Backbone of each chain as ProteinMPNN parsed JSONL, in Angstrom:
{"seq_chain_A": "GEDVEQSLFLSVREGDSSVINCTYTDSSSTYLYWYKQEPGAGLQLLTYIFSNMDMKQDQRLTVLLNKKDKHLSLRIADTQTGDSAIYFCAEPIYNQGGKLIFGQGTELSVKP", "coords_chain_A": {"N_chain_A": [[212.497, -52.352, 50.271], [209.261, -51.183, 49.156], [208.302, -52.662, 46.03], [206.972, -53.333, 42.794], [205.889, -55.239, 40.356], [205.542, -55.826, 36.837], [204.536, -57.674, 33.802], [205.493, -56.275, 30.686], [203.961, -56.433, 28.068], [200.932, -57.317, 26.563], [198.842, -59.325, 24.439], [195.946, -59.793, 22.564], [193.05, -61.397, 21.445], [190.006, -59.507, 20.015], [187.127, -60.275, 21.808], [188.485, -62.438, 23.588], [189.449, -63.292, 26.661], [191.453, -61.248, 28.749], [194.33, -61.494, 31.059], [196.145, -59.969, 33.242], [199.089, -59.855, 35.179], [200.717, -59.124, 38.304], [202.862, -58.691, 40.692], [203.564, -57.92, 44.465], [205.158, -56.297, 47.131], [204.462, -55.402, 49.53], [203.194, -56.699, 52.482], [201.703, -55.462, 53.976], [200.108, -54.025, 53.056], [196.862, -52.45, 52.578], [195.119, -51.765, 50.77], [194.917, -52.612, 47.221], [195.653, -51.501, 43.937], [194.293, -51.081, 40.49], [195.021, -49.014, 37.861], [194.081, -47.482, 34.833], [195.849, -46.226, 31.881], [194.884, -44.501, 29.066], [195.819, -43.75, 25.428], [197.786, -40.849, 25.522], [196.87, -39.909, 27.578], [196.091, -39.136, 31.074], [196.215, -41.52, 33.863], [193.817, -43.246, 35.145], [191.603, -44.413, 37.795], [190.638, -47.85, 37.931], [189.849, -49.905, 39.226], [189.741, -51.357, 42.431], [191.008, -53.17, 45.353], [190.263, -54.452, 48.4], [192.403, -55.657, 50.954], [191.395, -57.868, 52.628], [190.061, -59.26, 50.854], [189.35, -61.884, 48.718], [188.649, -61.952, 45.978], [187.446, -59.62, 43.755], [184.454, -58.634, 41.76], [183.485, -56.587, 38.978], [181.24, -56.004, 36.557], [182.728, -56.649, 33.601], [185.123, -57.105, 34.629], [187.426, -58.763, 36.828], [188.883, -59.016, 39.703], [191.772, -60.99, 41.193], [193.376, -61.701, 43.99], [196.255, -63.221, 45.643], [197.209, -63.57, 48.873], [199.121, -64.809, 49.949], [201.192, -65.324, 48.114], [201.629, -62.82, 47.261], [200.726, -62.04, 44.854], [198.37, -60.379, 42.314], [195.855, -60.061, 40.302], [194.321, -58.904, 37.01], [191.575, -59.696, 35.251], [189.854, -59.291, 32.315], [186.991, -59.794, 30.863], [185.397, -60.821, 27.747], [187.347, -59.036, 25.97], [187.283, -55.846, 24.228], [188.286, -53.716, 21.674], [188.611, -51.207, 22.399], [189.471, -51.387, 24.981], [192.147, -51.431, 24.628], [194.762, -50.389, 25.975], [197.311, -48.923, 28.508], [198.052, -50.797, 31.45], [198.241, -50.309, 35.073], [199.128, -51.433, 38.173], [199.018, -50.739, 41.596], [200.538, -50.441, 44.601], [200.029, -49.101, 48.421], [202.391, -47.081, 49.738], [203.959, -47.769, 52.794], [202.627, -46.653, 55.452], [202.754, -43.95, 54.437], [200.8, -41.836, 54.039], [198.826, -40.909, 51.295], [200.647, -41.614, 49.38], [201.429, -44.082, 46.596], [203.014, -46.66, 45.081], [203.883, -47.5, 41.688], [203.473, -50.234, 39.349], [205.438, -51.145, 36.556], [203.683, -51.144, 34.12], [201.395, -52.521, 32.1], [201.24, -53.005, 28.577], [198.351, -53.371, 26.914], [197.104, -54.943, 23.944], [194.784, -55.04, 21.677], [193.257, -57.091, 19.003], [191.46, -56.708, 16.179]], "CA_chain_A": [[211.713, -51.118, 49.94], [208.237, -51.578, 48.271], [208.506, -52.888, 44.728], [205.561, -53.909, 42.136], [206.15, -55.933, 38.832], [204.301, -56.14, 36.034], [205.002, -57.759, 32.298], [205.181, -54.956, 29.897], [203.05, -56.3, 27.103], [199.854, -58.376, 26.362], [198.568, -59.067, 22.769], [194.821, -60.825, 22.898], [192.348, -61.304, 20.428], [188.926, -59.288, 20.26], [186.493, -61.02, 22.294], [189.265, -63.432, 24.321], [189.947, -62.907, 28.095], [192.918, -60.837, 29.153], [194.566, -61.674, 32.06], [197.31, -58.856, 33.352], [199.21, -60.074, 36.478], [201.272, -58.286, 39.116], [203.348, -59.109, 42.12], [204.125, -56.759, 44.925], [205.849, -56.813, 48.156], [204.498, -55.056, 50.999], [202.132, -57.619, 52.84], [200.656, -54.791, 55.016], [199.013, -53.071, 52.131], [195.424, -52.296, 53.017], [194.51, -51.763, 49.264], [195.883, -52.511, 45.809], [194.929, -50.863, 42.783], [194.481, -51.247, 38.831], [194.683, -47.914, 36.834], [194.22, -47.808, 33.079], [195.883, -45.11, 30.786], [194.44, -44.526, 27.532], [196.691, -43.159, 24.793], [197.852, -39.827, 25.31], [195.943, -39.356, 28.851], [196.724, -39.63, 32.48], [195.855, -42.751, 34.627], [192.21, -43.498, 36.079], [191.559, -45.661, 38.393], [190.211, -48.811, 37.248], [189.163, -50.867, 40.318], [190.946, -51.709, 43.724], [190.617, -54.516, 46.04], [190.468, -54.467, 49.819], [193.462, -56.948, 51.154], [190.971, -58.977, 53.115], [189.372, -60.058, 50.046], [190.175, -62.869, 47.664], [188.301, -61.627, 44.778], [186.441, -58.851, 43.484], [184.037, -58.751, 40.29], [182.872, -55.431, 38.655], [181.069, -56.303, 35.317], [183.646, -57.706, 32.889], [186.465, -56.995, 35.65], [187.483, -59.624, 38.096], [190.483, -58.739, 40.44], [191.904, -61.793, 42.045], [194.274, -61.162, 45.125], [196.572, -64.041, 46.525], [198.052, -62.479, 49.444], [200.261, -65.775, 50.245], [202.068, -65.297, 46.872], [201.716, -61.746, 46.953], [200.289, -61.891, 43.569], [197.484, -59.4, 42.113], [195.645, -60.271, 38.779], [193.084, -58.309, 36.607], [190.969, -60.169, 34.094], [189.249, -58.494, 31.372], [186.35, -60.95, 29.998], [184.949, -60.33, 26.154], [188.117, -57.953, 25.533], [187.366, -55.167, 23.434], [189.098, -52.768, 21.019], [188.512, -49.785, 23.506], [190.2, -51.904, 26.005], [193.632, -51.334, 24.519], [195.529, -49.157, 26.852], [198.202, -49.667, 29.765], [197.31, -50.834, 32.946], [199.149, -50.022, 36.064], [198.872, -51.862, 39.467], [199.854, -50.049, 42.288], [200.102, -50.107, 46.146], [200.453, -47.778, 48.922], [203.882, -47.181, 50.612], [203.666, -48.252, 54.282], [202.769, -45.428, 56.525], [202.878, -42.666, 54.413], [199.853, -41.236, 53.801], [198.464, -41.649, 50.146], [201.398, -42.203, 48.419], [201.722, -45.467, 46.063], [204.19, -47.17, 44.28], [203.213, -48.174, 40.542], [204.557, -51.171, 38.557], [206.074, -50.439, 35.247], [202.358, -51.146, 33.47], [201.385, -53.523, 31.398], [200.274, -52.373, 27.539], [197.626, -54.36, 26.506], [196.999, -54.554, 22.788], [193.745, -56.132, 21.413], [193.546, -57.103, 17.818], [190.079, -57.296, 15.676]], "C_chain_A": [[210.433, -51.873, 49.213], [208.509, -51.697, 47.003], [207.441, -53.697, 44.104], [206.302, -54.391, 40.661], [205.209, -56.597, 38.183], [205.189, -56.68, 34.474], [204.708, -56.566, 31.569], [204.188, -55.305, 28.671], [202.166, -57.82, 27.156], [199.262, -58.495, 25.007], [197.304, -60.325, 23.015], [194.227, -60.151, 21.5], [190.703, -60.429, 20.837], [187.697, -60.334, 20.792], [187.246, -62.308, 23.508], [189.185, -62.57, 25.675], [191.285, -62.412, 27.991], [193.383, -61.046, 30.53], [195.906, -60.7, 32.176], [197.628, -59.369, 34.976], [200.407, -59.236, 37.047], [201.83, -58.663, 40.297], [203.974, -57.916, 42.741], [204.485, -56.847, 46.166], [205.786, -56.542, 49.583], [203.37, -55.761, 51.661], [201.225, -56.688, 53.743], [199.953, -53.898, 54.256], [197.805, -53.269, 52.302], [194.41, -52.517, 51.864], [195.342, -52.217, 48.332], [194.925, -52.13, 44.986], [195.279, -51.21, 41.33], [193.794, -49.823, 38.382], [194.761, -48.207, 35.145], [194.909, -46.171, 32.68], [195.601, -45.078, 29.342], [195.65, -43.805, 26.927], [196.664, -41.754, 25.036], [197.168, -39.051, 26.341], [196.605, -39.663, 29.996], [196.176, -40.743, 32.746], [194.419, -42.056, 35.149], [192.131, -44.422, 36.654], [190.348, -46.363, 38.078], [188.837, -49.791, 38.283], [190.036, -50.885, 41.506], [190.121, -52.55, 44.526], [191.128, -54.476, 47.569], [191.783, -55.731, 50.217], [192.739, -58.095, 52.012], [190.064, -59.77, 52.376], [190.436, -60.778, 49.179], [189.918, -62.393, 45.875], [187.279, -60.539, 45.041], [185.909, -58.684, 42.049], [183.26, -57.393, 40.05], [182.607, -55.66, 37.169], [182.031, -57.098, 34.581], [185.125, -57.622, 33.268], [186.611, -57.805, 36.549], [189.045, -59.315, 38.897], [190.776, -60.065, 41.417], [193.287, -61.718, 43.043], [194.587, -62.637, 46.065], [197.438, -63.38, 47.613], [199.286, -63.635, 49.974], [201.588, -65.343, 49.367], [202.428, -63.706, 46.696], [201.569, -61.287, 45.494], [198.822, -61.327, 43.295], [197.152, -59.79, 40.611], [194.34, -59.556, 38.532], [192.695, -58.966, 35.338], [189.964, -59.649, 33.458], [188.196, -59.729, 30.753], [185.64, -60.044, 28.589], [185.842, -59.092, 26.073], [187.679, -57.092, 24.261], [188.2, -54.246, 22.874], [189.547, -51.822, 22.034], [189.095, -50.02, 24.69], [191.582, -51.665, 25.977], [194.376, -50.398, 25.435], [196.414, -49.549, 27.438], [197.702, -49.69, 30.945], [198.3, -50.921, 33.931], [198.467, -50.892, 37.434], [199.729, -51.153, 40.31], [199.371, -50.381, 43.784], [200.931, -49.223, 47.226], [201.859, -48.229, 49.493], [203.42, -46.946, 51.995], [203.795, -47.044, 54.909], [203.154, -44.217, 55.726], [201.817, -42.364, 53.234], [199.167, -41.808, 52.216], [199.142, -41.79, 49.097], [201.334, -43.531, 48.004], [202.63, -45.154, 45.107], [203.483, -47.825, 43.033], [204.32, -49.382, 39.998], [204.604, -50.303, 37.148], [204.737, -50.281, 34.198], [202.386, -51.862, 32.395], [200.626, -53.021, 29.89], [199.374, -53.386, 26.85], [196.897, -53.968, 24.966], [195.761, -55.511, 22.28], [193.342, -55.881, 19.632], [192.068, -57.616, 17.217], [190.289, -58.547, 15.164]], "O_chain_A": [[210.56, -53.007, 48.752], [209.092, -50.693, 46.594], [206.978, -54.66, 44.715], [207.199, -53.767, 40.093], [204.402, -57.466, 38.514], [206.251, -56.175, 34.112], [203.715, -55.891, 31.838], [203.56, -54.329, 28.261], [202.5, -58.932, 27.565], [199.256, -57.412, 24.422], [197.527, -61.443, 23.479], [194.522, -59.174, 20.813], [190.217, -60.711, 21.932], [187.398, -61.235, 20.008], [186.486, -62.992, 24.194], [188.901, -61.372, 25.711], [192.159, -62.957, 27.317], [192.535, -60.632, 31.32], [196.683, -60.679, 31.221], [196.77, -59.341, 35.859], [201.094, -58.644, 36.214], [200.971, -59.06, 41.084], [204.656, -57.084, 42.143], [203.96, -57.884, 46.571], [206.46, -56.985, 50.513], [202.312, -55.263, 51.276], [200.151, -57.091, 54.19], [199.229, -53.044, 54.768], [197.485, -54.452, 52.181], [193.344, -53.132, 51.866], [196.546, -52.24, 48.589], [193.711, -52.288, 45.115], [196.409, -51.579, 41.009], [192.609, -49.499, 38.449], [195.427, -49.029, 34.515], [194.466, -45.131, 33.168], [196.258, -45.76, 28.555], [196.467, -43.279, 27.683], [195.574, -41.226, 24.815], [196.878, -37.861, 26.21], [197.606, -40.38, 29.992], [195.496, -41.173, 31.815], [194.078, -40.905, 35.422], [192.567, -45.462, 36.161], [189.25, -45.821, 37.951], [187.661, -50.127, 38.141], [191.133, -50.334, 41.414], [188.898, -52.672, 44.468], [192.329, -54.471, 47.839], [191.842, -56.713, 49.477], [193.321, -59.171, 52.151], [189.398, -60.693, 52.844], [191.627, -60.573, 48.949], [190.686, -62.467, 44.916], [186.526, -60.419, 46.008], [186.731, -58.591, 41.137], [182.417, -57.074, 40.888], [183.581, -55.554, 36.423], [182.169, -58.269, 34.936], [186.086, -57.929, 32.563], [185.738, -57.644, 37.401], [190.149, -59.497, 38.383], [190.04, -60.199, 42.395], [194.337, -61.681, 42.402], [193.797, -63.153, 46.855], [198.365, -62.657, 47.249], [200.352, -63.173, 50.381], [202.707, -65.095, 49.814], [203.422, -63.373, 46.05], [202.179, -60.33, 45.018], [197.968, -61.789, 44.052], [198.053, -59.838, 39.774], [193.433, -59.481, 39.361], [193.43, -58.824, 34.362], [188.969, -59.507, 34.168], [188.764, -60.629, 30.135], [185.458, -58.827, 28.55], [185.234, -58.022, 26.096], [187.729, -57.7, 23.192], [189.038, -53.843, 23.682], [190.709, -51.706, 22.425], [189.292, -49.095, 25.479], [192.253, -51.657, 27.009], [194.183, -49.258, 25.012], [196.689, -50.71, 27.136], [197.022, -48.803, 31.462], [199.275, -51.627, 33.673], [197.244, -50.895, 37.566], [200.902, -50.906, 40.03], [198.203, -50.548, 44.136], [202.061, -48.76, 47.075], [202.301, -49.367, 49.651], [202.619, -46.064, 52.305], [204.853, -46.416, 54.957], [203.889, -43.41, 56.295], [201.898, -42.548, 52.019], [199.028, -43.016, 52.023], [198.645, -42.035, 47.997], [201.179, -44.341, 48.918], [202.98, -44.125, 44.529], [202.573, -48.628, 43.239], [205.539, -49.44, 40.163], [204.056, -49.258, 36.798], [204.749, -49.297, 33.459], [203.4, -51.865, 31.696], [199.456, -52.65, 29.988], [199.928, -54.261, 26.186], [196.261, -52.927, 24.801], [195.829, -56.717, 22.516], [193.18, -54.778, 19.11], [191.54, -58.656, 17.61], [189.345, -59.196, 14.712]]}, "seq_chain_B": "NAGVTQTPKFQVLKTGQSMTLQCAQDMNHNSMYWYRQDPGMGLRLIYYSASEGTTDKGEVPNGYNVSRLNKREFSLRLESAAPSQTSVYFCASSEGTSGYQETQYFGPGTRLLVL", "coords_chain_B": {"N_chain_B": [[183.406, -29.36, 38.016], [186.866, -29.271, 37.13], [188.657, -30.957, 37.889], [191.796, -32.433, 38.033], [194.246, -29.983, 36.438], [196.475, -29.205, 34.151], [199.622, -27.341, 33.01], [201.943, -26.318, 30.739], [200.717, -28.118, 28.17], [202.597, -29.307, 26.289], [205.869, -28.971, 25.872], [209.094, -27.744, 24.513], [212.31, -27.499, 25.39], [215.634, -26.067, 25.707], [219.007, -27.391, 26.381], [220.022, -26.703, 29.663], [217.825, -24.501, 29.905], [215.176, -22.986, 32.172], [212.193, -23.992, 33.376], [208.341, -23.776, 34.649], [206.552, -26.199, 35.453], [203.218, -26.14, 36.022], [200.488, -27.062, 38.123], [196.942, -27.585, 39.105], [194.106, -28.025, 41.4], [190.733, -29.013, 41.862], [189.38, -30.054, 43.908], [189.676, -29.984, 46.569], [191.617, -31.458, 47.713], [194.047, -32.443, 50.19], [196.765, -33.56, 49.638], [199.195, -33.786, 47.037], [200.975, -34.585, 43.973], [203.675, -34.994, 42.016], [204.924, -37.189, 39.28], [207.047, -38.839, 36.825], [206.851, -39.993, 33.821], [208.404, -42.523, 32.164], [209.151, -44.769, 29.062], [209.012, -48.19, 29.868], [209.497, -47.775, 32.469], [207.249, -47.397, 34.059], [205.418, -45.181, 36.611], [207.223, -42.83, 38.306], [207.824, -41.245, 41.303], [208.77, -37.918, 42.001], [208.357, -35.665, 43.677], [206.272, -34.795, 46.543], [203.09, -33.598, 48.272], [201.956, -33.489, 51.206], [200.06, -31.847, 52.544], [199.222, -28.585, 52.456], [201.951, -26.264, 52.377], [203.752, -28.206, 52.972], [206.131, -30.35, 51.593], [207.898, -32.84, 50.418], [210.873, -35.238, 49.167], [210.293, -37.503, 46.661], [210.966, -40.684, 44.881], [212.55, -39.841, 42.63], [214.206, -37.182, 42.915], [215.816, -35.45, 41.888], [217.401, -32.733, 40.67], [215.166, -31.101, 40.221], [212.536, -28.758, 41.654], [209.965, -27.991, 43.811], [207.117, -26.293, 44.791], [204.546, -25.83, 46.937], [202.0, -23.748, 46.326], [199.196, -23.162, 47.549], [196.428, -24.795, 48.795], [195.277, -25.671, 46.358], [197.272, -25.402, 44.311], [200.259, -26.895, 43.006], [203.529, -26.692, 41.814], [206.1, -27.698, 39.787], [209.484, -27.354, 39.169], [212.058, -26.994, 36.945], [215.227, -26.406, 36.972], [217.879, -25.828, 35.634], [217.692, -27.42, 32.678], [217.972, -30.664, 31.431], [218.805, -33.246, 29.117], [218.0, -35.822, 30.142], [215.894, -35.334, 31.486], [213.731, -35.373, 29.57], [210.652, -36.354, 29.089], [207.343, -37.531, 30.188], [205.479, -35.826, 31.952], [203.183, -36.197, 35.155], [200.83, -34.498, 37.321], [199.136, -35.164, 40.323], [196.339, -35.703, 42.57], [194.907, -36.372, 45.697], [192.775, -37.196, 48.405], [194.397, -38.047, 50.655], [194.543, -39.602, 52.975], [195.542, -41.703, 55.427], [195.748, -45.049, 55.253], [193.317, -45.696, 54.207], [190.933, -46.5, 51.251], [192.347, -44.909, 49.0], [191.928, -42.664, 46.496], [193.899, -41.611, 43.645], [193.971, -38.816, 41.437], [194.702, -37.946, 38.307], [196.143, -35.394, 36.152], [196.257, -34.498, 33.016], [198.759, -34.467, 31.979], [202.097, -33.097, 30.76], [204.127, -33.391, 28.039], [207.569, -33.091, 27.804], [210.159, -32.09, 26.182], [213.781, -31.925, 25.915], [216.378, -30.76, 24.516]], "CA_chain_B": [[184.65, -29.68, 38.165], [187.688, -29.93, 36.266], [189.524, -32.119, 38.478], [193.378, -31.719, 37.898], [194.732, -29.385, 35.4], [198.456, -29.048, 34.072], [199.825, -26.48, 31.884], [201.39, -26.321, 29.435], [200.554, -29.798, 27.396], [203.688, -29.739, 25.34], [206.985, -27.994, 25.886], [210.508, -28.114, 24.264], [213.512, -26.831, 26.105], [217.182, -26.294, 25.286], [219.585, -28.013, 27.691], [220.287, -25.381, 30.568], [216.596, -23.637, 30.306], [214.759, -23.17, 33.229], [210.849, -24.016, 33.602], [207.989, -24.505, 35.781], [204.962, -27.079, 35.199], [201.715, -25.782, 36.785], [199.075, -28.041, 38.541], [195.912, -27.203, 40.0], [193.193, -29.223, 41.594], [189.464, -28.109, 42.436], [188.782, -31.289, 44.711], [189.997, -29.592, 47.903], [192.361, -32.542, 48.364], [195.165, -32.447, 50.511], [197.884, -34.562, 49.004], [199.491, -33.842, 45.646], [202.085, -35.841, 43.542], [204.222, -35.383, 40.605], [205.526, -38.233, 38.487], [207.414, -38.848, 35.578], [206.45, -41.638, 33.144], [209.1, -42.915, 30.868], [209.204, -46.274, 28.877], [209.216, -49.139, 30.549], [209.747, -47.664, 34.06], [206.058, -47.06, 35.208], [205.42, -43.661, 37.141], [208.21, -42.672, 39.387], [207.532, -40.168, 42.007], [209.484, -36.929, 41.93], [207.914, -34.678, 44.856], [204.975, -34.797, 47.093], [202.908, -32.256, 49.166], [201.026, -34.04, 52.103], [199.301, -30.778, 52.811], [199.711, -27.123, 52.096], [203.077, -25.841, 53.091], [204.706, -29.321, 53.304], [206.864, -31.014, 50.526], [209.001, -34.235, 50.365], [211.162, -35.863, 48.207], [210.01, -38.892, 46.336], [212.167, -41.477, 44.52], [213.759, -38.984, 41.831], [214.267, -35.775, 42.959], [217.241, -34.498, 41.427], [217.188, -31.706, 39.506], [213.576, -30.665, 40.355], [212.087, -28.194, 42.911], [208.406, -28.186, 43.757], [206.33, -25.416, 45.442], [203.284, -25.819, 47.397], [201.403, -22.11, 46.587], [198.356, -22.908, 48.334], [195.734, -26.109, 48.757], [194.894, -25.672, 44.91], [198.165, -25.216, 43.053], [201.551, -27.71, 43.207], [204.074, -26.425, 40.952], [207.099, -28.338, 39.626], [210.451, -26.281, 38.405], [213.502, -27.644, 36.358], [216.29, -24.858, 37.23], [218.566, -26.118, 34.433], [216.918, -28.673, 32.191], [218.862, -31.855, 30.652], [218.172, -34.236, 28.111], [217.721, -36.829, 30.844], [214.593, -34.861, 31.813], [212.711, -35.386, 28.565], [209.548, -37.43, 29.874], [205.928, -37.058, 30.569], [204.857, -35.308, 33.72], [201.798, -35.918, 35.364], [200.334, -34.133, 38.462], [198.006, -35.898, 40.686], [195.993, -35.704, 43.958], [194.278, -37.105, 46.595], [192.288, -36.708, 50.078], [195.662, -37.892, 51.631], [193.851, -40.119, 54.538], [196.239, -42.879, 55.585], [195.175, -46.452, 55.63], [191.888, -45.709, 53.76], [191.008, -46.331, 50.188], [192.673, -43.44, 48.301], [191.931, -42.679, 44.699], [194.637, -40.667, 42.888], [193.308, -38.297, 40.201], [195.68, -37.236, 37.632], [195.847, -34.398, 35.411], [196.602, -34.953, 31.417], [200.326, -34.762, 31.687], [202.939, -32.351, 30.223], [205.006, -33.816, 27.456], [208.834, -32.122, 27.503], [211.391, -32.554, 25.554], [215.063, -31.364, 26.116], [217.064, -30.929, 23.123]], "C_chain_B": [[185.722, -30.065, 37.156], [188.552, -30.584, 36.552], [190.775, -31.598, 38.506], [193.633, -31.21, 36.728], [196.012, -29.12, 35.357], [198.568, -27.896, 33.005], [201.223, -26.272, 31.941], [201.137, -27.91, 29.259], [201.731, -30.025, 27.019], [204.765, -28.571, 25.794], [208.146, -28.402, 25.403], [211.34, -27.072, 24.794], [214.9, -26.802, 25.344], [217.791, -26.643, 26.892], [220.078, -26.733, 28.56], [219.11, -24.391, 30.746], [215.834, -24.281, 31.652], [213.12, -23.074, 32.743], [210.12, -24.341, 34.459], [206.56, -25.061, 35.045], [204.4, -26.521, 36.371], [200.694, -26.894, 37.12], [198.053, -27.481, 39.24], [195.12, -28.35, 40.207], [192.102, -28.608, 42.467], [188.515, -29.329, 43.312], [188.899, -31.076, 46.173], [190.867, -30.974, 48.493], [193.486, -32.048, 49.075], [196.545, -32.834, 50.312], [197.809, -34.203, 47.487], [200.749, -34.316, 45.328], [202.348, -35.027, 42.147], [205.328, -36.543, 40.234], [206.342, -37.954, 37.266], [207.106, -40.122, 35.185], [207.789, -41.567, 31.784], [209.148, -44.494, 30.782], [209.614, -47.256, 29.247], [209.802, -49.117, 32.042], [208.479, -47.237, 34.865], [206.239, -45.554, 35.2], [206.548, -43.784, 38.166], [207.914, -41.558, 39.874], [208.724, -39.365, 42.054], [209.492, -36.423, 43.436], [206.803, -35.129, 45.264], [204.646, -33.99, 47.955], [202.119, -33.221, 50.055], [199.851, -33.224, 52.51], [199.88, -29.322, 52.545], [200.613, -26.743, 53.067], [203.978, -26.877, 53.409], [205.125, -29.86, 51.876], [207.585, -32.185, 50.812], [209.33, -34.776, 49.475], [210.699, -37.41, 47.901], [211.408, -39.835, 45.751], [213.057, -40.68, 43.613], [213.581, -37.732, 41.938], [215.106, -34.972, 42.352], [217.137, -33.774, 40.408], [215.794, -30.877, 39.19], [213.531, -29.589, 41.746], [210.405, -28.168, 42.933], [208.263, -26.827, 45.143], [204.909, -25.387, 45.692], [202.709, -24.521, 47.613], [200.444, -22.383, 47.389], [197.543, -24.372, 48.357], [195.692, -26.409, 47.294], [196.228, -26.099, 44.081], [199.8, -26.47, 43.761], [202.351, -27.489, 41.953], [205.594, -27.345, 40.969], [208.075, -27.281, 38.877], [211.675, -27.121, 38.148], [214.484, -26.445, 36.064], [216.994, -24.722, 35.902], [218.32, -27.65, 33.669], [218.239, -29.481, 31.194], [218.312, -32.724, 30.127], [217.441, -35.28, 28.854], [216.296, -36.443, 31.398], [213.411, -34.891, 30.798], [211.765, -36.446, 29.047], [208.023, -36.947, 29.846], [205.733, -36.913, 31.915], [203.446, -35.007, 33.753], [201.896, -35.669, 36.86], [199.233, -35.053, 38.901], [197.904, -35.44, 41.905], [195.18, -36.388, 44.384], [193.882, -36.797, 48.076], [193.56, -36.761, 50.836], [195.035, -38.527, 53.055], [194.666, -41.49, 54.475], [195.697, -43.99, 55.769], [193.65, -46.439, 55.216], [192.114, -45.685, 52.482], [191.411, -44.931, 49.603], [192.964, -43.644, 46.821], [192.91, -41.64, 44.55], [194.095, -40.269, 41.902], [194.235, -37.635, 39.459], [195.232, -36.426, 36.411], [196.245, -35.368, 33.861], [197.772, -35.349, 31.117], [200.591, -33.474, 30.985], [204.068, -33.116, 29.28], [206.273, -32.607, 27.369], [209.759, -32.831, 27.058], [212.738, -31.418, 25.449], [215.89, -31.488, 25.076], [218.553, -30.7, 23.592]], "O_chain_B": [[185.562, -31.034, 36.413], [189.363, -30.945, 35.699], [190.976, -30.457, 38.924], [193.284, -31.91, 35.778], [196.673, -28.828, 36.354], [197.639, -27.615, 32.248], [201.767, -26.058, 33.024], [201.354, -28.75, 30.132], [202.142, -31.119, 27.406], [204.423, -27.41, 26.021], [208.455, -29.53, 25.785], [211.078, -25.878, 24.648], [215.121, -27.567, 24.406], [217.368, -26.37, 28.016], [220.529, -25.77, 27.941], [219.23, -23.501, 31.588], [215.817, -25.437, 32.076], [212.771, -22.255, 31.894], [210.584, -25.121, 35.292], [205.774, -24.459, 34.313], [204.94, -26.43, 37.474], [200.162, -27.54, 36.216], [198.429, -26.752, 40.158], [195.212, -29.4, 39.572], [192.298, -27.918, 43.468], [187.288, -29.434, 43.326], [188.337, -31.828, 46.969], [190.7, -31.398, 49.637], [194.006, -31.077, 48.525], [197.425, -32.273, 50.965], [196.79, -34.256, 46.798], [201.602, -34.482, 46.2], [201.492, -34.556, 41.399], [206.387, -36.713, 40.838], [206.282, -36.844, 36.738], [207.068, -41.131, 35.89], [207.947, -40.791, 30.842], [209.176, -45.303, 31.709], [210.809, -47.425, 29.004], [210.366, -50.029, 32.648], [208.523, -46.822, 36.023], [206.821, -44.838, 34.385], [206.719, -44.829, 38.794], [207.683, -40.664, 39.061], [209.784, -39.985, 42.147], [210.382, -36.678, 44.247], [206.18, -35.877, 44.51], [205.551, -33.462, 48.601], [201.445, -33.941, 49.319], [198.777, -33.754, 52.794], [201.095, -29.143, 52.456], [200.388, -26.781, 54.276], [204.972, -26.596, 54.079], [204.274, -29.732, 50.996], [207.802, -32.221, 52.024], [208.454, -35.048, 48.654], [210.738, -38.323, 48.726], [212.572, -39.686, 46.122], [214.273, -40.792, 43.766], [212.86, -37.115, 41.153], [214.988, -33.747, 42.381], [216.793, -34.182, 39.299], [215.492, -30.223, 38.192], [214.344, -29.636, 42.67], [209.768, -28.36, 41.897], [209.033, -26.564, 46.067], [204.111, -24.993, 44.842], [202.754, -24.014, 48.734], [200.673, -21.735, 48.411], [198.217, -25.239, 47.802], [196.12, -27.523, 46.991], [196.206, -27.04, 43.287], [200.088, -26.609, 44.95], [201.924, -28.068, 40.954], [206.136, -27.63, 42.037], [207.605, -26.458, 38.092], [212.212, -27.825, 39.003], [214.457, -25.713, 35.076], [216.816, -23.765, 35.149], [218.719, -28.74, 34.08], [219.12, -28.971, 30.501], [217.239, -33.112, 30.589], [216.374, -35.691, 28.398], [215.575, -37.375, 31.756], [212.285, -34.503, 31.109], [212.284, -37.497, 29.422], [207.752, -35.837, 29.388], [205.819, -37.753, 32.811], [202.722, -34.255, 33.1], [202.671, -36.27, 37.603], [198.504, -35.64, 38.102], [198.835, -34.888, 42.49], [194.57, -37.13, 43.615], [194.646, -36.197, 48.833], [193.907, -35.825, 51.557], [195.097, -37.893, 54.108], [194.464, -42.293, 53.565], [194.928, -43.938, 56.728], [192.833, -47.114, 55.842], [193.13, -45.111, 52.088], [190.718, -43.935, 49.811], [193.748, -44.347, 46.185], [192.81, -40.7, 45.339], [193.588, -41.143, 41.199], [194.665, -36.607, 39.984], [194.212, -36.667, 35.765], [196.441, -36.578, 33.752], [198.054, -36.239, 30.315], [199.659, -32.762, 30.611], [205.04, -33.483, 29.942], [206.058, -31.462, 26.971], [210.136, -33.947, 27.416], [212.638, -30.285, 24.977], [216.088, -32.658, 24.747], [219.473, -30.747, 22.774]]}, "name": "protein", "num_of_chains": 2, "seq": "GEDVEQSLFLSVREGDSSVINCTYTDSSSTYLYWYKQEPGAGLQLLTYIFSNMDMKQDQRLTVLLNKKDKHLSLRIADTQTGDSAIYFCAEPIYNQGGKLIFGQGTELSVKPNAGVTQTPKFQVLKTGQSMTLQCAQDMNHNSMYWYRQDPGMGLRLIYYSASEGTTDKGEVPNGYNVSRLNKREFSLRLESAAPSQTSVYFCASSEGTSGYQETQYFGPGTRLLVL"}
């Protein structure tokens, strides 16, 4: 079945770049997603990438997709303390509508 | 638009008690979902509903029941709460269109403590 793996923690200094990595299993996924969860809140969609793209850039965010290795990464440039949150990658469950399978989440801690 | 709302925000139960978590969305979405979030385990799908009148089991359905009352509302019931059900519960909704970019919108969560 599908599985999504992430490392659990990442700590960076303010102003540095952060790179959060994710591996997934279903090569037929059409879209792959990054969600952000701030403390005490629900998840919000941060960005997504279509599977025929290698890269997507959106202001400080860069998503890289390596389909051969089934590897997805999220780079946050000039990381700020407000970026401290848990970041989840997610892929659709094959042929099951809008259902998603989520990774364990990476807790990003940004130190001033 | 309020988006996805959940009640209550926080609840303490004793083992064996029952309760219903309520969820409503005002985005006219077809699909609704219940997840639980536990440290180090990400979000795990409990039940989902692809459309009004249908429900299906997710990854961890044991000990829970759901009801899709109408298109707006999707409730989660714990008939006999156990300490292992201590968790944060999230409801989400999406348009429910297979194969297309599909954003799930999440509620703020219900924190449940079972003693």
